[in-house]
C-alpha positions, 0 to 999 in steps of 0.5 A, spaced: 184 288 681 181 288 688 175 292 687 172 287 682 174 280 685 167 280 688 164 280 682 169 275 679 167 270 685 159 271 684 160 269 676 165 263 678 159 261 683 154 261 679 158 258 673 159 252 678 152 252 680 149 252 673 154 246 671 153 242 677 145 243 676 146 240 669 150 235 671 145 232 676 140 233 671 144 229 666 146 223 670 139 222 675 133 219 673 129 225 674 122 224 670 120 232 670 113 230 673 111 226 667 110 232 663 115 232 657 112 239 655 116 242 661 123 239 660 126 245 656 124 250 661 128 246 666 134 247 662 133 254 659 131 258 665 137 256 669 141 258 663 138 264 662 139 266 669 146 264 668 147 268 662 144 274 666 149 273 672 155 273 667 152 279 663 151 283 669 158 281 673 161 283 666 158 290 666 159 291 673 167 289 672 167 294 667 164 300 671 169 298 676 175 299 672 172 305 669 171 308 676 178 306 678 181 309 672 178 316 673 180 316 680 187 315 678 187 320 673 184 325 677 189 324 683 194 324 677 192 331 675 191 334 682 198 332 684 201 335 678 197 341 679 199 342 687 206 341 685 206 346 680 203 352 684 209 355 686 213 355 680 214 360 674 210 359 667 217 357 664 219 352 669 212 349 668 214 347 661 
């Protein structure tokens, strides 16, 4: 849990920034430079950036979890192999 907490924080910060940006645009009297053709880009580009950050953090979290599981499994296998060094074959069963 501690290993991927930083990725959850990055996702939370990007979430807050994106929706704060949308909120500011929605309540402000911003005219987008007078050119109405560019208005969708002021919403789509930040949304794509937010989705990219969300996807990247999800991938990094899953990668961190799989690494943690493999390390835990390796430690378990190593400890079992170490504990059975001096035993006979029948006592290992």
